[in-house]
N, C-alpha and C positions, 0 to 999 in steps of 0.2 A: 806113788800117791799125788793123788788128784787132789786141787785146789777148790775149796766152796764156800763162795761168796755166800750169806742171806745177807737180804738188804730190806728194810721197812723205811718210815720215813723219819726217826729219828736212833735207830741203830740199837737202842733197849728193851720192846718189847718184844712185834710180831717176832724181825730177824732172830732175839735170843731164843725163842720158843721154835725158832728153825730151823734153829743150831740143835738145840738137844737134841729134836728129832733126827733130824739127817745122822747126830751123832751113833741117835742109836740103830739106826736101821743098817749104815756101814759097820758098827759093832756086831751087830749080831749075823752079820754079812761076809764078815771076815775082809772088806773093805779098808785099805788104810787112805785114809782122808786128810788132810786139814782144812778145818770148817770153820771162819769167824766170820758173824755178825757186824754189820757196819750200816749209819745212814744212806741215804740215798748219795745225796752229797761227796760222801769217801768214794766210794763206789766208782765214781766219775775217774775213767781211766788207771780202774785198776784190772789187773788181768786172772781171770780165775779159770779152771775146766768148764766151772756149775756155778749158774748163776740162777739164786733161785728169791722170789721175792712173795710181797702178798698181790692178792687182785687187785689192791687200789693205787700199786705202782704200774702195774703191766702200760699202763700208756705212757709215760714216760720212760719207762726202761725202753722201751717198743722204740721211740721216737728217740733216743742217746744211741742206740745199735744203730738206725739208719743213719743216724747222722754220723758217727761216726765209718758207718759203710762209702755215706760219699764222700768225704777227708780220706780215706783210701782214695778213692776210684780215682776221684782232683790227681791226689800226687801223683799216683800213677802217669795221670797224663800229661801232667805238663815235666815231669820227670824223664817222658822218652822223648820230648822234643828241644 
């Protein structure tokens, strides 16, 4: 089973529509998926196989992703010493 998060600003509008469409596509193609719609703040720190969002959050999600990568890199650097 794959886990999918659909994310929008409030977690009830666009993300809910995305969730329903993804569930429909998965059902049509025999894909076992757990899909959850949430808001941007709730998405931070959540683990998922796939995160789907609206274009208005594209930059926020990209910045969050970069911040996570930098944090992991710094942790690895400091753990080595």
